[in-house]
DSSP file (Angstrom, degrees, kcal/mol; ACC not computed):
  #  RESIDUE AA STRUCTURE BP1 BP2  ACC     N-H-->O    O-->H-N    N-H-->O    O-->H-N    TCO  KAPPA ALPHA  PHI   PSI    X-CA   Y-CA   Z-CA
    1    1 A X     >        0   0    0      0, 0.0     4,-2.1     0, 0.0     5,-0.2   0.000 360.0 360.0 360.0 -40.4   87.5  302.2  181.9
    2    2 A X  H  >  +     0   0    0      1,-0.2     4,-2.3     2,-0.2     5,-0.2   0.882 360.0  53.3 -64.5 -38.3   85.9  299.0  183.3
    3    3 A X  H  > S+     0   0    0      2,-0.2     4,-2.3     1,-0.2    -1,-0.2   0.896 108.4  50.1 -64.9 -39.9   85.5  297.6  179.8
    4    4 A X  H  > S+     0   0    0      2,-0.2     4,-2.4     1,-0.2    -1,-0.2   0.907 110.4  49.8 -64.9 -42.0   89.2  298.2  179.0
    5    5 A X  H  X S+     0   0    0     -4,-2.1     4,-2.5     1,-0.2    -2,-0.2   0.900 110.5  50.4 -62.6 -40.6   90.2  296.4  182.2
    6    6 A X  H  X S+     0   0    0     -4,-2.3     4,-2.5     2,-0.2    -2,-0.2   0.905 110.0  50.0 -65.1 -40.8   87.9  293.5  181.3
    7    7 A X  H  X S+     0   0    0     -4,-2.3     4,-2.4     2,-0.2    -2,-0.2   0.926 112.1  47.2 -62.7 -44.6   89.5  293.3  177.8
    8    8 A X  H  X S+     0   0    0     -4,-2.4     4,-2.4     1,-0.2    -2,-0.2   0.925 113.0  48.5 -63.4 -44.3   93.0  293.3  179.2
    9    9 A X  H  X S+     0   0    0     -4,-2.5     4,-2.3     1,-0.2    -1,-0.2   0.882 110.7  52.2 -62.7 -38.2   92.1  290.6  181.8
   10   10 A X  H  X S+     0   0    0     -4,-2.5     4,-2.6     2,-0.2    -2,-0.2   0.916 109.8  47.8 -63.9 -44.0   90.4  288.5  179.1
   11   11 A X  H  X S+     0   0    0     -4,-2.4     4,-2.6     2,-0.2     5,-0.3   0.914 112.0  49.6 -63.2 -42.9   93.6  288.7  176.9
   12   12 A X  H  X S+     0   0    0     -4,-2.4     4,-2.1     1,-0.2    -1,-0.2   0.913 112.3  48.5 -61.4 -42.5   95.8  287.7  179.8
   13   13 A X  H  X S+     0   0    0     -4,-2.3     4,-2.4     2,-0.2    -2,-0.2   0.911 111.7  49.0 -64.9 -43.2   93.5  284.8  180.7
   14   14 A X  H  X S+     0   0    0     -4,-2.6     4,-2.3     2,-0.2    -2,-0.2   0.934 112.8  46.5 -64.2 -46.0   93.4  283.6  177.0
   15   15 A X  H  X S+     0   0    0     -4,-2.6     4,-2.0     1,-0.2    -1,-0.2   0.882 112.4  51.7 -65.2 -36.6   97.2  283.7  176.7
   16   16 A X  H  X S+     0   0    0     -4,-2.1     4,-2.0    -5,-0.3    -1,-0.2   0.912 110.3  47.7 -63.7 -42.4   97.6  282.0  180.0
   17   17 A X  H  X S+     0   0    0     -4,-2.4     4,-2.4     1,-0.2    -2,-0.2   0.884 110.0  52.7 -67.7 -37.7   95.2  279.2  179.0
   18   18 A X  H  X S+     0   0    0     -4,-2.3     4,-2.1     2,-0.2    -1,-0.2   0.893 108.5  50.8 -63.8 -38.6   97.0  278.7  175.6
   19   19 A X  H  X S+     0   0    0     -4,-2.0     4,-2.0     2,-0.2    -2,-0.2   0.914 110.4  48.9 -64.2 -42.1  100.4  278.4  177.5
   20   20 A X  H  X S+     0   0    0     -4,-2.0     4,-2.2     2,-0.2    -2,-0.2   0.896 109.5  52.6 -64.4 -40.0   98.9  275.7  179.8
   21   21 A X  H  X S+     0   0    0     -4,-2.4     4,-2.2     1,-0.2    -1,-0.2   0.895 107.9  51.8 -62.5 -39.7   97.5  273.9  176.7
   22   22 A X  H  X S+     0   0    0     -4,-2.1     4,-2.0     1,-0.2    -1,-0.2   0.909 109.2  49.7 -62.8 -41.8  100.9  273.9  175.2
   23   23 A X  H  X S+     0   0    0     -4,-2.0     4,-2.3     1,-0.2    -2,-0.2   0.896 109.4  51.8 -63.5 -39.8  102.4  272.4  178.4
   24   24 A X  H  X S+     0   0    0     -4,-2.2     4,-2.5     2,-0.2    -2,-0.2   0.890 107.8  52.3 -64.4 -39.1   99.8  269.7  178.4
   25   25 A X  H  X S+     0   0    0     -4,-2.2     4,-2.2     2,-0.2    -1,-0.2   0.922 110.9  46.9 -63.0 -43.2  100.6  268.8  174.8
   26   26 A X  H  X S+     0   0    0     -4,-2.0     4,-2.6     1,-0.2    -2,-0.2   0.902 111.6  51.6 -64.6 -40.4  104.3  268.5  175.6
   27   27 A X  H  X S+     0   0    0     -4,-2.3     4,-2.1     2,-0.2    -2,-0.2   0.904 109.4  49.3 -64.3 -41.5  103.4  266.4  178.7
   28   28 A X  H  X S+     0   0    0     -4,-2.5     4,-2.0     2,-0.2    -1,-0.2   0.921 112.2  49.1 -63.9 -43.0  101.2  264.0  176.7
   29   29 A X  H  X S+     0   0    0     -4,-2.2     4,-2.2     1,-0.2    -2,-0.2   0.918 111.4  48.3 -62.0 -44.1  104.0  263.6  174.1
   30   30 A X  H  X S+     0   0    0     -4,-2.6     4,-2.3     1,-0.2    -1,-0.2   0.860 108.9  54.4 -65.4 -35.0  106.6  262.9  176.7
   31   31 A X  H  X S+     0   0    0     -4,-2.1     4,-1.9     2,-0.2    -1,-0.2   0.911 108.8  48.6 -64.2 -41.7  104.3  260.4  178.4
   32   32 A X  H  X S+     0   0    0     -4,-2.0     4,-2.0     2,-0.2    -2,-0.2   0.910 111.6  49.0 -63.2 -42.7  104.0  258.5  175.1
   33   33 A X  H  X S+     0   0    0     -4,-2.2     4,-2.6   119,-0.4    -2,-0.2   0.894 109.4  52.4 -64.7 -39.3  107.7  258.5  174.5
   34   34 A X  H  X S+     0   0    0     -4,-2.3     4,-2.7     1,-0.2    -1,-0.2   0.883 107.4  52.4 -63.8 -38.0  108.3  257.2  178.1
   35   35 A X  H  X S+     0   0    0     -4,-1.9     4,-2.4     2,-0.2    -1,-0.2   0.920 110.6  47.3 -63.1 -43.8  105.9  254.3  177.4
   36   36 A X  H  X S+     0   0    0     -4,-2.0     4,-2.3     2,-0.2    -2,-0.2   0.927 113.7  47.9 -63.8 -44.8  107.7  253.4  174.2
   37   37 A X  H  X S+     0   0    0     -4,-2.6     4,-2.2     1,-0.2    -2,-0.2   0.913 112.5  48.8 -62.0 -43.1  111.1  253.5  176.0
   38   38 A X  H  X S+     0   0    0     -4,-2.7     4,-2.5     2,-0.2    -2,-0.2   0.903 111.3  49.3 -64.9 -41.4  109.8  251.5  179.0
   39   39 A X  H  X S+     0   0    0     -4,-2.4     4,-2.5     2,-0.2    -1,-0.2   0.919 111.1  49.5 -65.3 -42.5  108.3  248.8  176.7
   40   40 A X  H  X S+     0   0    0     -4,-2.3     4,-2.2     1,-0.2    -1,-0.2   0.891 111.8  49.6 -62.5 -38.8  111.6  248.5  174.7
   41   41 A X  H  X S+     0   0    0     -4,-2.2     4,-2.4     2,-0.2    -2,-0.2   0.920 111.4  47.9 -66.4 -43.5  113.5  248.2  178.0
   42   42 A X  H  X S+     0   0    0     -4,-2.5     4,-2.4     2,-0.2    -2,-0.2   0.892 112.2  49.7 -65.5 -39.1  111.2  245.5  179.3
   43   43 A X  H  X S+     0   0    0     -4,-2.5     4,-2.3     2,-0.2    -1,-0.2   0.914 110.5  50.2 -64.0 -42.5  111.5  243.6  176.0
   44   44 A X  H  X S+     0   0    0     -4,-2.2     4,-2.4     1,-0.2    -2,-0.2   0.921 111.6  48.0 -61.2 -44.3  115.2  243.8  176.1
   45   45 A X  H  X S+     0   0    0     -4,-2.4     4,-2.4     2,-0.2    -1,-0.2   0.901 110.0  52.5 -63.9 -41.2  115.3  242.5  179.7
   46   46 A X  H  X S+     0   0    0     -4,-2.4     4,-2.2     2,-0.2    -2,-0.2   0.911 111.5  46.0 -62.3 -42.4  113.0  239.6  178.8
   47   47 A X  H  X S+     0   0    0     -4,-2.3     4,-2.9     2,-0.2     5,-0.3   0.905 110.2  53.9 -68.1 -40.6  115.2  238.5  175.9
   48   48 A X  H  X S+     0   0    0     -4,-2.4     4,-2.6     1,-0.2    -2,-0.2   0.929 110.8  47.2 -56.9 -45.0  118.3  238.8  178.1
   49   49 A X  H  X S+     0   0    0     -4,-2.4     4,-2.3     2,-0.2    -2,-0.2   0.898 113.2  47.8 -64.8 -40.6  116.7  236.5  180.6
   50   50 A X  H  X S+     0   0    0     -4,-2.2     4,-2.4     2,-0.2    -2,-0.2   0.922 114.1  46.0 -67.5 -43.8  115.6  234.0  178.0
   51   51 A X  H  X S+     0   0    0     -4,-2.9     4,-2.7     2,-0.2     5,-0.2   0.921 113.2  50.5 -64.0 -43.2  119.0  233.9  176.3
   52   52 A X  H  X S+     0   0    0     -4,-2.6     4,-1.8    -5,-0.3    -2,-0.2   0.910 111.0  48.5 -61.2 -42.8  120.7  233.6  179.7
   53   53 A X  H  <>S+     0   0    0     -4,-2.3     5,-2.9     2,-0.2     4,-0.3   0.905 112.2  49.2 -64.3 -41.5  118.5  230.8  180.7
   54   54 A X  H ><5S+     0   0    0     -4,-2.4     3,-1.3     1,-0.2    -2,-0.2   0.928 112.3  47.1 -62.7 -45.7  119.1  229.0  177.4
   55   55 A X  H 3<5S+     0   0    0     -4,-2.7    -1,-0.2     1,-0.3    -2,-0.2   0.795 108.3  56.1 -68.5 -27.8  122.9  229.4  177.7
   56   56 A X  T 3<5S-     0   0    0     -4,-1.8    -1,-0.3    -5,-0.2    -2,-0.2   0.479 126.4 -99.5 -83.2  -1.5  122.8  228.2  181.3
   57   57 A X  T < 5S+     0   0    0     -3,-1.3     2,-0.3     1,-0.3    -3,-0.2   0.657  91.1  57.8  98.5  17.1  121.1  225.0  180.1
   58   58 A X      < +     0   0    0     -5,-2.9    -1,-0.3    -6,-0.2    -2,-0.2  -0.855  51.9  88.3-154.4-169.7  117.4  225.6  180.9
   59   59 A X  S    S-     0   0    0     -2,-0.3    -9,-0.0     1,-0.1    -2,-0.0   0.171  75.1 -89.3  87.6 154.0  114.5  227.9  180.2
   60   60 A X        -     0   0    0      2,-0.1    -1,-0.1     1,-0.1    15,-0.1   0.814  42.4-148.1 -71.8 -31.6  111.9  227.9  177.5
   61   61 A X        +     0   0    0      1,-0.2    14,-3.6    13,-0.1     2,-0.3   0.795  60.8  94.1  69.5  27.8  113.8  230.1  175.1
   62   62 A X  E     -A   74   0A   0     12,-0.3     2,-0.4     2,-0.0    12,-0.2  -0.994  53.0-158.3-149.2 156.1  110.7  231.7  173.6
   63   63 A X  E     -A   73   0A   0     10,-2.2    10,-3.4    -2,-0.3     2,-0.5  -0.996  13.3-147.1-133.3 137.8  108.5  234.8  174.0
   64   64 A X  E     -A   72   0A   0     -2,-0.4     8,-0.2     8,-0.2     2,-0.1  -0.912  12.4-164.7-109.7 129.2  104.9  235.1  172.9
   65   65 A X        -     0   0    0      6,-2.3    47,-0.2    -2,-0.5    45,-0.0  -0.306  31.8-108.2 -98.3-170.5  103.5  238.4  171.7
   66   66 A X        +     0   0    0     45,-1.8     2,-0.7     4,-0.2    46,-0.1   0.163  64.8 136.7-107.3  18.6   99.9  239.5  171.2
   67   67 A X  S >  S-     0   0    0     44,-0.2     3,-2.6     4,-0.1     2,-0.3  -0.548  86.0 -49.6 -70.4 110.8   99.8  239.5  167.4
   68   68 A X  T 3  S-     0   0    0     -2,-0.7     3,-0.1     1,-0.3     0, 0.0  -0.467 133.8  -7.1  62.3-120.2   96.5  237.7  166.5
   69   69 A X  T 3  S-     0   0    0     -2,-0.3    -1,-0.3     1,-0.1    -2,-0.1   0.508 126.4 -78.2 -82.8  -4.6   96.4  234.5  168.6
   70   70 A X    <   -     0   0    0     -3,-2.6     2,-0.5    -4,-0.1    -4,-0.2   0.404  37.9-123.8 110.1 116.1  100.0  235.2  169.6
   71   71 A X        -     0   0    0     40,-0.1    -6,-2.3    -3,-0.1     2,-0.7  -0.762  21.1-141.9 -87.3 129.6  103.2  234.7  167.7
   72   72 A X  E     -A   64   0A   0     -2,-0.5     2,-0.7    -8,-0.2    -8,-0.2  -0.846  13.1-159.1 -94.7 116.1  105.8  232.5  169.5
   73   73 A X  E     -A   63   0A   0    -10,-3.4   -10,-2.2    -2,-0.7     2,-0.4  -0.863   7.8-149.4 -98.5 116.4  109.3  233.9  168.9
   74   74 A X  E     -A   62   0A   0     -2,-0.7     2,-0.7   -12,-0.2   -12,-0.3  -0.713   4.8-143.2 -89.5 132.4  111.9  231.2  169.5
   75   75 A X        -     0   0    0    -14,-3.6     2,-0.6    -2,-0.4    31,-0.1  -0.855  15.6-153.2 -97.1 115.8  115.3  232.4  170.8
   76   76 A X        +     0   0    0     29,-2.0   -15,-0.0    -2,-0.7   -25,-0.0  -0.790  33.6 152.9 -96.0 122.0  118.1  230.3  169.2
   77   77 A X        +     0   0    0     -2,-0.6     4,-0.3   -23,-0.1    -1,-0.1   0.191  64.0  74.9-123.4  12.1  121.3  229.9  171.1
   78   78 A X        +     0   0    0      1,-0.1     2,-0.6     2,-0.1    -2,-0.0   0.303  57.6 105.0-109.2   8.5  122.3  226.6  169.6
   79   79 A X  S    S-     0   0    0      1,-0.1     3,-0.2    26,-0.1    -1,-0.1  -0.067 104.5 -83.5 -84.8  37.7  123.5  227.7  166.1
   80   80 A X        -     0   0    0     -2,-0.6     2,-0.9     1,-0.2    -1,-0.1   0.993  44.5-137.8  64.2  78.8  127.1  227.3  166.9
   81   81 A X        -     0   0    0     -4,-0.3    -1,-0.2     5,-0.1     5,-0.1  -0.552  22.8-154.4 -71.5 103.9  128.2  230.5  168.7
   82   82 A X    >   -     0   0    0     -2,-0.9     3,-1.7     3,-0.2    47,-0.8  -0.309  28.9-103.6 -75.4 165.0  131.6  231.2  167.1
   83   83 A X  T 3  S+     0   0    0      1,-0.3    -1,-0.1    45,-0.2     3,-0.1   0.780 120.3  57.7 -59.6 -26.6  134.1  233.3  169.0
   84   84 A X  T 3  S-     0   0    0      1,-0.2    -1,-0.3    44,-0.1     2,-0.1   0.599 120.3 -95.8 -82.0  -9.1  133.4  236.3  166.8
   85   85 A X    <   -     0   0    0     -3,-1.7     2,-0.4     4,-0.0    43,-0.3  -0.103  28.5-124.1 111.9 150.7  129.7  236.3  167.8
   86   86 A X  E     +B  127   0B   0     41,-2.4    41,-2.7    -5,-0.1     2,-0.4  -0.988  67.0  25.9-130.7 140.1  126.4  235.0  166.5
   87   87 A X  E    S+B  126   0B   0     -2,-0.4    16,-0.3    39,-0.2    39,-0.3  -0.884 100.9  13.7 117.8-145.9  123.3  236.9  165.8
   88   88 A X  S    S-     0   0    0     37,-2.6     9,-0.1    18,-0.4    39,-0.1  -0.316  83.2-100.9 -67.3 149.8  122.7  240.5  164.9
   89   89 A X        -     0   0    0      7,-0.3     7,-2.9     6,-0.1     2,-0.3  -0.357  34.9-132.7 -67.8 151.4  125.7  242.6  163.8
   90   90 A X  E     -F   95   0C   0      5,-0.2     2,-0.5    -3,-0.1     5,-0.2  -0.811  10.6-158.6-105.2 149.1  127.2  244.9  166.4
   91   91 A X  E >  S-F   94   0C   0      3,-3.3     3,-1.3    -2,-0.3     2,-0.6  -0.874  75.3 -51.3-121.5  94.2  128.1  248.5  165.9
   92   92 A X  T 3  S-     0   0    0     -2,-0.5     4,-0.1     1,-0.2    -2,-0.0  -0.681 122.5 -22.1  72.4-121.2  130.7  249.1  168.7
   93   93 A X  T 3  S+     0   0    0     -2,-0.6     2,-0.3    -3,-0.1    -1,-0.2   0.278 127.3  75.9-102.1   9.0  129.0  247.9  171.8
   94   94 A X  E <  S-F   91   0C   0     -3,-1.3    -3,-3.3    45,-0.1     2,-0.2  -0.780  89.8 -90.9-121.2 161.7  125.4  248.2  170.5
   95   95 A X  E     -F   90   0C   0     -2,-0.3     2,-0.9    -5,-0.2    -5,-0.2  -0.501  37.9-128.2 -69.1 137.5  123.2  246.3  168.1
   96   96 A X    >   -     0   0    0     -7,-2.9     3,-0.9    -2,-0.2    -7,-0.3  -0.796  24.6-176.9 -90.6 105.6  123.4  247.5  164.5
   97   97 A X  T 3  S+     0   0    0     -2,-0.9    -1,-0.1     1,-0.2    -7,-0.0   0.445  72.5  76.9 -84.1   1.0  119.9  248.2  163.4
   98   98 A X  T 3  S+     0   0    0     -9,-0.1    -1,-0.2     3,-0.0     2,-0.1   0.664  72.0 100.8 -82.0 -15.5  121.0  249.1  159.9
   99   99 A X  S <  S-     0   0    0     -3,-0.9     3,-0.2   -10,-0.1   -11,-0.0  -0.447  78.8-127.6 -65.7 139.4  121.4  245.3  159.1
  100  100 A X  S    S-     0   0    0      1,-0.2     2,-0.4    -2,-0.1    -1,-0.1   0.928  75.2 -28.0 -51.1 -96.1  118.5  243.9  157.1
  101  101 A X        -     0   0    0     -3,-0.0    -1,-0.2     6,-0.0     3,-0.1  -0.997  66.1-135.6-125.0 129.5  117.5  240.9  159.1
  102  102 A X        -     0   0    0     -2,-0.4   -14,-0.1    -3,-0.2     4,-0.1  -0.098  52.9 -57.1 -67.5 179.3  120.0  238.9  161.3
  103  103 A X  S >  S-     0   0    0    -16,-0.3     3,-1.8     1,-0.1    -1,-0.2  -0.223  71.2 -87.3 -56.8 148.5  120.0  235.1  161.2
  104  104 A X  T 3  S+     0   0    0      1,-0.3    -1,-0.1     2,-0.1     4,-0.1  -0.300 118.7  32.5 -55.2 139.6  116.7  233.4  162.1
  105  105 A X  T 3  S+     0   0    0      2,-0.4   -29,-2.0    -3,-0.1    -1,-0.3   0.440 104.1  80.3  89.3   0.1  116.4  232.9  165.8
  106  106 A X  S <  S+     0   0    0     -3,-1.8    19,-1.9   -31,-0.1   -18,-0.4   0.224  94.7  30.3-122.4  12.2  118.4  236.1  166.5
  107  107 A X  E     -C  124   0B   0     17,-0.2    -2,-0.4    -5,-0.1     2,-0.3  -0.984  57.3-169.2-158.6 162.2  115.7  238.7  166.0
  108  108 A X  E     -C  123   0B   0     15,-2.4    15,-2.8    -2,-0.3     2,-0.8  -0.985  25.7-136.9-153.3 152.2  111.9  239.2  166.4
  109  109 A X  E     -C  122   0B   0     -2,-0.3     2,-0.2    13,-0.2    13,-0.2  -0.780  36.9-160.9-106.0  82.7  109.3  241.8  165.4
  110  110 A X  E     -C  121   0B   0     11,-1.7    11,-3.1    -2,-0.8     2,-0.6  -0.473   5.9-148.2 -74.2 128.9  107.5  241.7  168.7
  111  111 A X  E     -C  120   0B   0     -2,-0.2   -45,-1.8     9,-0.2     2,-0.5  -0.883  10.5-164.2-101.1 121.4  103.9  243.1  168.7
  112  112 A X  E     -C  119   0B   0      7,-3.4     7,-2.6    -2,-0.6     2,-0.4  -0.911   7.1-153.8-106.7 128.9  102.8  244.8  171.9
  113  113 A X  E     +C  118   0B   0     -2,-0.5     2,-0.4     5,-0.2     5,-0.2  -0.861  18.9 176.0-107.9 135.6   99.1  245.4  172.3
  114  114 A X  E >  S-C  117   0B   0      3,-2.9     3,-1.7    -2,-0.4     2,-0.4  -0.809  71.4 -58.6-134.4  91.9   97.5  248.1  174.4
  115  115 A X  T 3  S-     0   0    0     -2,-0.4    -1,-0.0     1,-0.3     0, 0.0  -0.600 119.7 -19.5  68.4-125.2   93.8  247.9  174.0
  116  116 A X  T 3  S+     0   0    0     -2,-0.4     2,-0.5    -3,-0.1    -1,-0.3   0.403 120.6  95.5 -93.2   1.4   93.2  248.3  170.2
  117  117 A X  E <   -C  114   0B   0     -3,-1.7    -3,-2.9     2,-0.0     2,-0.4  -0.821  55.6-168.1 -98.8 127.1   96.6  249.9  169.7
  118  118 A X  E     -C  113   0B   0     -2,-0.5     2,-0.4    -5,-0.2    -5,-0.2  -0.946   4.1-171.4-115.2 134.9   99.5  247.7  168.5
  119  119 A X  E     -C  112   0B   0     -7,-2.6    -7,-3.4    -2,-0.4     2,-0.4  -0.980  13.0-145.7-121.5 137.1  103.1  248.7  168.4
  120  120 A X  E     -C  111   0B   0     26,-0.5    25,-3.4    25,-0.4     2,-0.4  -0.869  11.4-161.7-105.3 135.9  105.8  246.6  166.8
  121  121 A X  E     -CD 110 144B   0    -11,-3.1   -11,-1.7    -2,-0.4     2,-0.8  -0.953  15.6-137.9-118.9 134.6  109.3  246.5  168.3
  122  122 A X  E     -CD 109 143B   0     21,-2.9    21,-1.4    -2,-0.4     2,-0.5  -0.830  28.7-176.2 -89.4 111.7  112.4  245.3  166.4
  123  123 A X  E     +CD 108 142B   0    -15,-2.8   -15,-2.4    -2,-0.8     2,-0.3  -0.949   6.0 170.0-116.3 128.9  114.4  243.2  169.0
  124  124 A X  E     -CD 107 141B   0     17,-2.7    17,-2.8    -2,-0.5     2,-0.3  -0.949  10.5-166.2-136.8 155.0  117.8  241.7  168.1
  125  125 A X  E     - D   0 140B   0    -19,-1.9   -37,-2.6    -2,-0.3     2,-0.4  -0.982   8.5-159.2-143.7 156.6  120.6  240.0  170.0
  126  126 A X  E     -BD  87 139B   0     13,-2.6    13,-2.8    -2,-0.3     2,-0.5  -0.996   8.0-159.4-134.3 136.9  124.2  239.0  169.6
  127  127 A X  E     -BD  86 138B   0    -41,-2.7   -41,-2.4    -2,-0.4     2,-0.4  -0.979   8.7-172.7-122.3 124.6  126.0  236.2  171.5
  128  128 A X  E     - D   0 137B   0      9,-2.3     9,-2.7    -2,-0.5     2,-0.5  -0.951  23.6-129.0-118.1 137.0  129.8  236.2  171.8
  129  129 A X  E     + D   0 136B   0    -47,-0.8     7,-0.2    -2,-0.4     3,-0.1  -0.732  26.1 178.1 -81.0 123.8  131.9  233.4  173.3
  130  130 A X  E     +     0   0B   0      5,-3.4     2,-0.3    -2,-0.5     6,-0.2   0.742  61.6   3.3-100.3 -27.5  134.3  235.0  175.8
  131  131 A X  E >>  - D   0 135B   0      4,-1.2     3,-1.2     1,-0.0     4,-0.7  -0.979  68.3-110.1-154.2 164.2  136.1  231.9  177.2
  132  132 A X  T 34 S+     0   0    0     -2,-0.3    -1,-0.0     1,-0.3    34,-0.0   0.673 108.6  70.6 -70.8 -16.9  136.3  228.1  176.8
  133  133 A X  T 34 S-     0   0    0      1,-0.1    33,-0.5     2,-0.0    -1,-0.3   0.270 124.7 -88.6 -88.1  14.7  134.6  227.6  180.2
  134  134 A X  T <4 S+     0   0    0     -3,-1.2    32,-0.6     1,-0.3     2,-0.5   0.828  73.5 150.1  90.7  33.4  131.3  228.8  178.9
  135  135 A X  E  <  -DE 131 165B   0     -4,-0.7    -5,-3.4    30,-0.2    -4,-1.2  -0.878  21.5-175.2 -99.4 129.9  131.3  232.5  179.4
  136  136 A X  E     -DE 129 164B   0     28,-2.7    28,-2.5    -2,-0.5     2,-0.6  -0.906  24.6-141.5-123.6 149.5  129.2  234.5  176.9
  137  137 A X  E     -DE 128 163B   0     -9,-2.7    -9,-2.3    -2,-0.3     2,-0.5  -0.961  23.6-163.8-107.9 116.5  128.7  238.2  176.3
  138  138 A X  E     -DE 127 162B   0     24,-3.2    24,-2.5    -2,-0.6     2,-0.5  -0.889   6.8-172.6-105.9 125.2  125.0  238.7  175.4
  139  139 A X  E     -DE 126 161B   0    -13,-2.8   -13,-2.6    -2,-0.5     2,-0.4  -0.980   6.4-179.3-117.8 125.2  124.0  242.0  173.7
  140  140 A X  E     -DE 125 160B   0     20,-2.7    20,-2.8    -2,-0.5     2,-0.3  -0.975   1.9-177.0-126.9 138.1  120.3  242.7  173.2
  141  141 A X  E     -DE 124 159B   0    -17,-2.8   -17,-2.7    -2,-0.4     2,-0.3  -0.979   2.6-176.4-133.9 148.7  118.8  245.8  171.6
  142  142 A X  E     +DE 123 158B   0     16,-2.1    16,-2.8    -2,-0.3     2,-0.3  -0.995   7.1 165.0-142.5 146.2  115.2  246.9  171.0
  143  143 A X  E     -D  122   0B   0    -21,-1.4   -21,-2.9    -2,-0.3    14,-0.1  -0.983  43.8 -90.7-154.2 154.1  113.6  249.8  169.3
  144  144 A X  E     -D  121   0B   0     -2,-0.3     2,-0.6   -23,-0.2   -23,-0.3  -0.394  38.1-145.4 -65.8 146.4  110.1  250.7  168.0
  145  145 A X        -     0   0    0    -25,-3.4   -25,-0.4     1,-0.3    -1,-0.1  -0.900  45.3 -58.9-121.6 102.6  109.5  249.7  164.4
  146  146 A X  S    S+     0   0    0     -2,-0.6   -26,-0.5     1,-0.1    -1,-0.3   0.387 106.6  68.6  53.2 166.8  107.4  252.0  162.3
  147  147 A X  S    S+     0   0    0      1,-0.2     2,-0.5   -28,-0.1    -1,-0.1   0.383  73.9 110.6  73.0  -4.0  103.8  253.0  162.9
  148  148 A X  S    S-     0   0    0    -28,-0.1     2,-0.2     5,-0.1    -1,-0.2  -0.897  79.6-109.9-105.7 129.4  104.7  255.1  166.0
  149  149 A X     >  -     0   0    0     -2,-0.5     4,-2.0     1,-0.2     3,-0.5  -0.364  21.6-152.2 -58.7 120.3  104.3  258.8  165.7
  150  150 A X  H  > S+     0   0    0      1,-0.2     4,-0.8     2,-0.2    -1,-0.2   0.769  91.1  64.4 -67.9 -23.4  107.8  260.2  165.6
  151  151 A X  H  4 S+     0   0    0      1,-0.2    -1,-0.2     2,-0.2     3,-0.1   0.899 120.1  19.2 -65.8 -39.5  106.5  263.5  167.1
  152  152 A X  H  4 S+     0   0    0     -3,-0.5  -119,-0.4     1,-0.1    -2,-0.2   0.547 130.6  42.9-107.9  -9.0  105.4  261.9  170.3
  153  153 A X  H  <  +     0   0    0     -4,-2.0    -3,-0.2  -121,-0.1    -2,-0.2   0.120  62.8 151.1-131.0  24.3  107.4  258.6  170.4
  154  154 A X     <  +     0   0    0     -4,-0.8     2,-0.4    -3,-0.1  -117,-0.1  -0.375  23.3 171.3 -57.0 130.3  111.0  259.3  169.2
  155  155 A X        -     0   0    0    -11,-0.1     2,-0.2    -2,-0.1   -11,-0.1  -0.981  31.4-137.2-148.3 129.7  113.1  256.8  171.0
  156  156 A X        -     0   0    0     -2,-0.4   -12,-0.1     1,-0.1   -14,-0.1  -0.555  48.2 -86.6 -78.7 153.9  116.7  255.7  170.7
  157  157 A X        -     0   0    0     -2,-0.2     2,-0.5   -14,-0.1   -14,-0.2  -0.306  38.1-129.5 -61.9 143.0  117.3  251.9  170.7
  158  158 A X  E     -E  142   0B   0    -16,-2.8   -16,-2.1    -3,-0.1     2,-0.4  -0.822  28.1-171.8 -91.5 130.0  117.7  250.3  174.2
  159  159 A X  E     -E  141   0B   0     -2,-0.5     2,-0.4   -18,-0.2   -18,-0.2  -0.982   8.2-175.4-126.3 137.4  120.8  248.1  174.5
  160  160 A X  E     -E  140   0B   0    -20,-2.8   -20,-2.7    -2,-0.4     2,-0.4  -0.985   4.5-166.8-128.9 142.7  121.8  245.8  177.3
  161  161 A X  E     +E  139   0B   0     -2,-0.4     2,-0.3   -22,-0.2   -22,-0.2  -0.997  14.9 167.6-129.1 128.3  125.0  243.8  177.6
  162  162 A X  E     -E  138   0B   0    -24,-2.5   -24,-3.2    -2,-0.4     2,-0.4  -0.979  31.8-126.9-138.5 151.7  125.4  241.0  180.2
  163  163 A X  E     -E  137   0B   0     -2,-0.3     2,-0.4   -26,-0.2   -26,-0.2  -0.822  27.8-164.3 -93.8 138.9  127.9  238.2  180.9
  164  164 A X  E     -E  136   0B   0    -28,-2.5   -28,-2.7    -2,-0.4     2,-0.1  -0.978  46.0 -11.9-126.5 137.2  126.4  234.7  181.2
  165  165 A X  E     +E  135   0B   0     -2,-0.4   -30,-0.2   -30,-0.2   -31,-0.1  -0.352  64.3 135.6  82.1-156.8  128.0  231.6  182.6
  166  166 A X              0   0    0    -32,-0.6    -1,-0.1   -33,-0.5   -32,-0.1  -0.092 360.0 360.0  94.2 165.6  131.6  231.1  183.5
  167  167 A X              0   0    0     -2,-0.1    -1,-0.1   -32,-0.0   -33,-0.0   0.352 360.0 360.0-118.8 360.0  133.3  229.6  186.5
């Protein structure tokens, strides 16, 4: 009788441990996805700030990633922003990531380094003139670009829209 009780207790313990291992796997995957989402959000915010500074008449207008010695990505806001918008195409209120490459100076393939692991993010922006007094609508989007395990890092693109300037 004692041996049967021990076998039943062993099976219950094994199934319980397998369930906990499954939960840990899901938690690790969600943690990876959250890191990708947070990095895309921070990149989007950094580009919004750089574009806003450029349109307001100041700021460096560039971001440096960690690719090799560091790639300097220049943000162009001087290419004659027409009323219909300049930069990456929009799909509704969001950046259209199906477009090949937008005009130079309106996108970057930002490389983020975390130890020996590098992730590349596709960052694009669109600038629309809203009024003659210098008000612009800036739309910036970022998403992971290849090389990220889709099982643990599925991420929808992050999009931000801000108004810059105006009186």
